[in-house]
ZAMARGU-4260 file (C-alpha; in steps of 0.2 Angstrom, whole numbers, plus 5000, padded with zeros to 4 digits):
<rodrens>
0) 5322/5136/4518 | 5331/5129/4533 | 5350/5130/4533 | 5358/5114/4533 | 5376/5108/4530
5) 5379/5098/4514 | 5388/5081/4514 | 5405/5082/4506 | 5400/5068/4494 | 5386/5056/4491
10) 5383/5041/4480 | 5373/5042/4464 | 5354/5037/4463 | 5349/5022/4453 | 5346/5031/4437
15) 5361/5042/4438 | 5372/5027/4439 | 5366/5022/4422 | 5368/5040/4415 | 5386/5041/4422
20) 5391/5025/4414 | 5383/5026/4397 | 5386/5045/4393 | 5399/5049/4380 | 5403/5063/4368
25) 5391/5054/4355 | 5377/5052/4368 | 5379/5066/4381 | 5364/5062/4392 | 5361/5081/4393
30) 5344/5090/4391 | 5339/5108/4390 | 5325/5116/4398 | 5322/5134/4392 | 5311/5149/4395
35) 5307/5162/4382 | 5303/5179/4389 | 5294/5193/4380 | 5309/5204/4382 | 5328/5203/4379
40) 5338/5195/4393 | 5351/5205/4402 | 5367/5195/4406 | 5372/5203/4423 | 5354/5202/4430
45) 5353/5184/4425 | 5370/5181/4434 | 5363/5188/4450 | 5347/5178/4448 | 5357/5162/4446
50) 5367/5166/4461 | 5351/5168/4471 | 5344/5152/4464 | 5360/5141/4468 | 5358/5147/4486
55) 5341/5138/4487 | 5347/5123/4477 | 5365/5120/4483 | 5363/5102/4478 | 5367/5107/4460
60) 5385/5112/4465 | 5392/5095/4463 | 5406/5087/4452 | 5407/5069/4446 | 5421/5058/4453
65) 5426/5040/4450 | 5428/5027/4464 | 5434/5010/4462 | 5416/5003/4461 | 5404/5017/4457
70) 5405/5036/4452 | 5399/5048/4465 | 5395/5066/4467 | 5407/5078/4477 | 5403/5095/4484
75) 5411/5109/4474 | 5416/5127/4477 | 5415/5131/4459 | 5401/5143/4454 | 5391/5144/4438
80) 5395/5158/4426 | 5381/5164/4414 | 5386/5165/4396 | 5379/5169/4380 | 5374/5153/4370
85) 5390/5147/4362 | 5389/5129/4357 | 5377/5116/4350 | 5362/5113/4361 | 5364/5098/4374
90) 5383/5097/4371 | 5393/5087/4384 | 5394/5094/4402 | 5402/5079/4410 | 5420/5078/4405
95) 5430/5063/4413 | 5444/5068/4424 | 5439/5087/4423 | 5431/5095/4438 | 5416/5105/4431
100) 5399/5108/4436 | 5386/5097/4428 | 5374/5111/4423 | 5375/5127/4413 | 5365/5143/4411
105) 5366/5152/4395 | 5355/5165/4386 | 5351/5170/4368 | 5340/5185/4364 | 5324/5182/4374
110) 5328/5164/4379 | 5335/5158/4396 | 5343/5140/4394 | 5346/5128/4408 | 5356/5113/4402
115) 5360/5099/4414 | 5368/5082/4414 | 5354/5069/4418 | 5365/5061/4432 | 5362/5076/4442
120) 5343/5078/4441 | 5328/5073/4431 | 5315/5084/4422 | 5305/5088/4438 | 5321/5094/4447
125) 5326/5104/4431 | 5309/5112/4431 | 5310/5118/4449 | 5327/5125/4446 | 5322/5134/4430
130) 5306/5141/4438 | 5316/5148/4453 | 5329/5155/4441 | 5316/5164/4430 | 5306/5170/4445
135) 5322/5178/4452 | 5327/5186/4436 | 5310/5194/4433 | 5309/5200/4451 | 5326/5209/4449
140) 5321/5217/4432 | 5304/5222/4438 | 5305/5225/4456 | 5292/5239/4456 | 5279/5228/4448
145) 5282/5211/4455 | 5280/5206/4473 | 5293/5193/4480 | 5285/5175/4480 | 5290/5158/4486
150) 5288/5144/4473 | 5291/5129/4484 | 5290/5124/4502 | 5299/5136/4512 | 5303/5122/4524
155) 5312/5112/4511 | 5330/5107/4517 | 5345/5101/4508 | 5342/5084/4515 | 5326/5084/4506
160) 5334/5089/4490 | 5347/5076/4491 | 5335/5062/4496 | 5338/5046/4486 | 5320/5041/4484
165) 5324/5025/4474 | 5333/5018/4489 | 5319/5025/4501 | 5306/5016/4492 | 5315/5000/4487
170) 5308/4984/4493 | 5319/4969/4491 | 5304/4957/4495 | 5293/4965/4481 | 5288/4951/4469
175) 5296/4952/4452 | 5289/4948/4435 | 5300/4943/4421 | 5298/4954/4406 | 5298/4946/4389
180) 5311/4954/4378 | 5304/4961/4362 | 5314/4969/4348 | 5306/4984/4342 | 5306/4993/4325
185) 5322/5004/4323 | 5322/5020/4313 | 5336/5019/4301 | 5340/5033/4290 | 5355/5041/4282
190) 5361/5050/4298 | 5372/5065/4300 | 5383/5056/4311 | 5386/5066/4327 | 5390/5082/4319
195) 5374/5091/4322 | 5358/5089/4333 | 5342/5092/4323 | 5330/5102/4333 | 5312/5103/4327
200) 5299/5113/4337 | 5281/5117/4336 | 5267/5124/4348 | 5248/5119/4349 | 5234/5127/4360
205) 5232/5116/4376 | 5213/5119/4376 | 5211/5113/4358 | 5221/5097/4362 | 5213/5094/4379
210) 5195/5096/4371 | 5199/5083/4358 | 5207/5071/4371 | 5191/5072/4381 | 5180/5069/4366
215) 5189/5053/4363 | 5189/5048/4382 | 5208/5048/4384 | 5222/5059/4392 | 5233/5071/4382
220) 5247/5059/4385 | 5238/5044/4377 | 5233/5055/4362 | 5250/5061/4359 | 5258/5044/4361
225) 5246/5037/4348 | 5250/5051/4336 | 5268/5048/4338 | 5266/5029/4335 | 5256/5032/4320
230) 5268/5045/4313 | 5282/5033/4314 | 5271/5019/4306 | 5269/5030/4290 | 5288/5028/4287
235) 5288/5009/4288 | 5288/4996/4274 | 5277/4980/4275 | 5292/4970/4280 | 5296/4982/4294
240) 5279/4980/4301 | 5284/4963/4308 | 5292/4972/4322 | 5281/4983/4334 | 5283/5002/4336
245) 5287/5004/4355 | 5289/5021/4363 | 5298/5024/4380 | 5288/5036/4391 | 5296/5042/4407
250) 5285/5043/4422 | 5287/5055/4437 | 5287/5043/4452 | 5284/5058/4464 | 5266/5057/4459
255) 5265/5039/4465 | 5278/5040/4479 | 5279/5056/4489 | 5296/5065/4487 | 5304/5082/4487
260) 5320/5075/4480 | 5329/5086/4467 | 5338/5070/4461 | 5332/5058/4448 | 5316/5049/4453
265) 5307/5042/4438 | 5302/5026/4430 | 5295/5022/4413 | 5282/5013/4403 | 5283/5006/4385
270) 5267/5008/4375 | 5267/5001/4358 | 5258/4994/4344 | 5260/4979/4332 | 5255/4985/4314
275) 5251/4974/4299 | 5236/4964/4307 | 5222/4974/4297 | 5218/4985/4312 | 5230/4999/4309
280) 5218/5014/4310 | 5222/5029/4322 | 5207/5023/4333 | 5213/5005/4334 | 5230/5011/4340
285) 5222/5024/4352 | 5212/5010/4360 | 5227/4999/4363 | 5237/5013/4370 | 5223/5019/4381
290) 5222/5001/4389 | 5241/5000/4391 | 5242/5016/4400 | 5227/5011/4412 | 5235/4994/4416
295) 5253/5000/4418 | 5252/5017/4427 | 5247/5008/4443 | 5257/5010/4459 | 5260/4991/4459
300) 5266/4991/4442 | 5278/5006/4443 | 5285/4999/4460 | 5288/4983/4452 | 5299/4991/4438
305) 5308/5002/4450 | 5312/4987/4461 | 5318/4977/4446 | 5331/4991/4442 | 5337/4993/4459
310) 5339/4974/4462 | 5351/4974/4447 | 5361/4988/4454 | 5362/4978/4471 | 5366/4961/4463
315) 5382/4955/4472 | 5392/4952/4457 | 5388/4968/4449 | 5389/4978/4465 | 5407/4972/4468
320) 5413/4973/4450 | 5427/4986/4447 | 5420/5002/4439 | 5428/5001/4422 | 5421/4983/4420
325) 5404/4988/4427 | 5403/5003/4415 | 5406/4991/4400 | 5392/4980/4406 | 5380/4994/4409
330) 5384/5001/4391 | 5381/4984/4384 | 5365/4982/4393 | 5359/4999/4388 | 5363/4995/4370
335) 5353/4979/4371 | 5339/4989/4379 | 5339/5001/4365 | 5333/4987/4353 | 5317/4986/4363
340) 5312/5004/4360 | 5309/5013/4344 | 5308/5031/4350 | 5306/5041/4366 | 5292/5053/4371
345) 5295/5063/4387 | 5281/5073/4394 | 5287/5086/4407 | 5269/5091/4411 | 5263/5108/4416
350) 5275/5122/4421 | 5266/5135/4432 | 5272/5152/4437 | 5263/5165/4448 | 5251/5175/4438
355) 5260/5192/4439 | 5276/5184/4433 | 5268/5174/4419 | 5263/5190/4410 | 5282/5192/4406
360) 5284/5175/4399 | 5280/5168/4381 | 5283/5150/4384 | 5293/5136/4391 | 5301/5122/4381
365) 5312/5106/4383 | 5322/5094/4373 | 5337/5082/4375 | 5352/5076/4366 | 5348/5059/4358
370) 5355/5046/4346 | 5338/5041/4341 | 5322/5051/4338 | 5314/5059/4354 | 5299/5070/4357
375) 5299/5081/4373 | 5283/5090/4378 | 5279/5103/4391 | 5265/5116/4393 | 5263/5134/4400
380) 5246/5142/4401 | 5238/5138/4384 | 5254/5134/4375 | 5260/5116/4373 | 5278/5115/4367
385) 5283/5101/4356 | 5301/5098/4353 | 5308/5084/4342 | 5327/5080/4342 | 5336/5067/4331
390) 5352/5064/4322 | 5344/5061/4305 | 5342/5071/4290 | 5324/5067/4287 | 5310/5076/4296
395) 5296/5065/4289 | 5291/5058/4306 | 5289/5076/4313 | 5279/5081/4297 | 5268/5066/4299
400) 5265/5069/4318 | 5260/5088/4315 | 5249/5082/4301 | 5240/5070/4311 | 5237/5083/4325
405) 5230/5095/4312 | 5218/5081/4305 | 5212/5079/4323 | 5207/5097/4323 | 5222/5105/4332
410) 5231/5121/4326 | 5249/5117/4325 | 5262/5131/4323 | 5279/5125/4318 | 5293/5137/4325
415) 5310/5139/4317 | 5324/5134/4329 | 5334/5150/4332 | 5352/5147/4338 | 5368/5158/4336
420) 5378/5155/4320 | 5393/5150/4330 | 5384/5138/4341 | 5391/5122/4333 | 5399/5106/4340
425) 5417/5108/4344 | 5429/5094/4339 | 5445/5104/4340 | 5452/5094/4354 | 5451/5078/4344
430) 5461/5085/4330 | 5476/5088/4340 | 5478/5070/4344 | 5473/5065/4326 | 5488/5076/4319
435) 5500/5069/4332 | 5495/5051/4328 | 5497/5055/4309 | 5514/5062/4312 | 5520/5046/4322
440) 5513/5035/4308 | 5522/5046/4295 | 5538/5045/4304 | 5537/5026/4305 | 5533/5024/4286
445) 5547/5036/4281 | 5560/5027/4292 | 5554/5010/4284 | 5556/5017/4267 | 5573/5024/4271
450) 5578/5008/4279 | 5573/4997/4263 | 5581/5009/4251 | 5598/5014/4260 | 5602/4999/4272
455) 5591/4984/4268 | 5594/4970/4280 | 5598/4981/4295 | 5581/4984/4301 | 5585/5000/4311
460) 5567/5006/4307 | 5561/4994/4320 | 5568/5004/4334 | 5561/5020/4326 | 5544/5012/4325
465) 5546/5006/4344 | 5551/5024/4349 | 5537/5032/4340 | 5524/5019/4348 | 5532/5023/4365
470) 5530/5041/4362 | 5513/5040/4355 | 5506/5030/4370 | 5514/5041/4383 | 5508/5057/4374
475) 5490/5049/4371 | 5488/5045/4389 | 5494/5062/4394 | 5482/5070/4382 | 5467/5060/4387
480) 5471/5063/4406 | 5476/5081/4403 | 5462/5088/4414 | 5469/5079/4430 | 5487/5081/4432
485) 5489/5069/4447 | 5479/5056/4438 | 5490/5058/4423 | 5505/5056/4433 | 5498/5040/4441
490) 5494/5033/4423 | 5512/5038/4417 | 5519/5028/4432 | 5511/5012/4426 | 5514/5015/4408
495) 5532/5020/4409 | 5536/5005/4421 | 5529/4994/4407 | 5538/5002/4393 | 5555/5001/4402
500) 5552/4982/4404 | 5547/4980/4386 | 5562/4990/4380 | 5574/4979/4391 | 5566/4963/4384
505) 5567/4970/4366 | 5586/4974/4367 | 5592/4958/4375 | 5587/4957/4394 | 5600/4966/4404
510) 5589/4970/4420 | 5592/4989/4419 | 5573/4991/4419 | 5570/4983/4436 | 5586/4987/4444
515) 5587/5006/4440 | 5572/5011/4429 | 5557/5006/4439 | 5563/5012/4456 | 5569/5029/4449
520) 5552/5031/4439 | 5542/5027/4455 | 5552/5040/4465 | 5552/5053/4451 | 5533/5052/4449
525) 5530/5054/4468 | 5541/5069/4468 | 5531/5076/4453 | 5515/5073/4462 | 5521/5083/4477
530) 5527/5097/4466 | 5510/5098/4457 | 5500/5098/4473 | 5511/5112/4480 | 5510/5123/4464
535) 5491/5121/4462 | 5488/5122/4481 | 5478/5106/4481 | 5469/5101/4497 | 5472/5083/4505
540) 5455/5077/4498 | 5461/5081/4480 | 5478/5073/4481 | 5475/5059/4494 | 5470/5045/4483
545) 5484/5048/4470 | 5497/5048/4483 | 5491/5032/4491 | 5490/5024/4473 | 5508/5029/4469
550) 5515/5025/4486 | 5507/5008/4487 | 5513/5003/4469 | 5530/5010/4473 | 5531/4999/4488
555) 5524/4983/4482 | 5532/4981/4464 | 5550/4983/4470 | 5547/4973/4485 | 5540/4958/4475
560) 5554/4960/4462 | 5567/4960/4477 | 5559/4944/4485 | 5558/4935/4469 | 5577/4938/4465
565) 5573/4948/4449 | 5583/4963/4456 | 5602/4961/4457 | 5606/4979/4462 | 5596/4983/4477
570) 5600/5001/4482 | 5588/5010/4471 | 5574/4998/4476 | 5577/4999/4494 | 5577/5018/4494
575) 5561/5018/4483 | 5552/5006/4495 | 5558/5016/4511 | 5553/5033/4504 | 5536/5026/4498
580) 5532/5018/4515 | 5536/5035/4524 | 5524/5044/4512 | 5510/5032/4516 | 5514/5033/4535
585) 5514/5052/4534 | 5497/5052/4526 | 5489/5041/4538 | 5497/5049/4553 | 5495/5068/4549
590) 5480/5067/4537 | 5470/5053/4546 | 5453/5061/4544 | 5455/5064/4525 | 5463/5047/4523
595) 5449/5038/4530 | 5436/5049/4521 | 5444/5046/4504 | 5446/5028/4506 | 5428/5026/4511
600) 5423/5037/4496 | 5433/5028/4483 | 5429/5011/4489 | 5410/5013/4493 | 5399/4999/4485
605) 5382/5006/4489
</rodrens>
């Protein structure tokens, strides 16, 4: 591969902007691609293989950051460390305010796991990364038996990997068709909350399934989509049949629009069926799904869908909306879109490896975190892997699906999900805040009880409650922002300024909050930021935006209060404004390049 310097940062592609906004600990938007070998995995060799792989695909060495209008990806010097599997599959990888890589490689017995946050890449990009990783690993272990091979184009550059194909193929003049919104049937069971992801896996012979598909004159994707729809229908009541069963089926756009991008580049179609009209047989559904696939997998139709989504992103109002407002709008839109889909079927297609290497591999598999029911499919040689994930206790839909395939003449082998016993979801962090919150509430209740019993009519417990509330807010913000100390300091600056004013008002306004409190807090926070940067040896790129925010705030607020006559004792405010101004000028004069770069990065709208 040609050597090429990576850009320090880049904006997100169209799909990644959705994933970054909509992800949460409850819906991580992480998926796992794994390879099961015929031999136990050696950790140190896998680490060496990973180091080689990341040299070929450096685009994965990125962390997520927040700008004023959009998230963006920033080049990182962090390096991935191989670990034995230690947590629930598809656990969160993107932690807000924490600089961590957006993928992870783990192993367990004979299995190599590659988990990735969907904002970084899609199924095709993950497949290429895992293929390269497995190839490197097997070559290191079996150097005497295996010749070195290239799995992808040796002329592939970093620019090719980072290509935003959505933007490249976007046509603003492409005619758009309004899609009629239809509410689909929603699977509602007694779920297990978000404490455990249910994984249900099986394998079927590709030749058998392909033979039956050909007999019926359809593709394997059409056959499996039909089986999934019918499996869901078997769990529906007569009343529920008023709504159609609709699946979301992602489509790899690289097969339609040429691209070597390792970023997201996929669209989707939504095949479905309206039951309850006396034509509910498998063959009826199969014919409807077959026609839908034929009509909707055209280049024109997929281009239309792609242009619709990008046009929303580029809408003037949404484009210039602040990120936090934008995120809420995107989450609301995603929630509404979920009502139009019953379940998801994702077909990662065929995974190919060189013949000599394939002899050491049992199978490949893939599944994803989900807050609904999802079926992921991929094949290797004559093994088609089927992986269901859900958050529900019931596995009736999975059972129905396997039975339908068996009735069609396909041999289904259900495999037991094998994870380490200690690989469970970790919620310890939340408990710390819960305990602290309980202690604050307990202190307030005890003070009120004491107040009523010992000194009724004095109401000193109001001050205790206010003090506890103040302490809770500052500690809660500090806890939530604990991964980024400079951002934490910036938030504390805003919070403590507001608290000072509220306490001043609550105790009979004397003006100490604006005359002394706010100027001193502003100076103190800026000093704390300088100390943190020095102790942690932060680069200008890491501290720049927080220095700018603190200095601008510390100039404008005291200046406005001075000009409006609110401040009576001027000395602290004048000192604060002067020092903050010097800090800002210093940044502009001595760190001009980093200053311009950070301002462009944080305020980019494209």
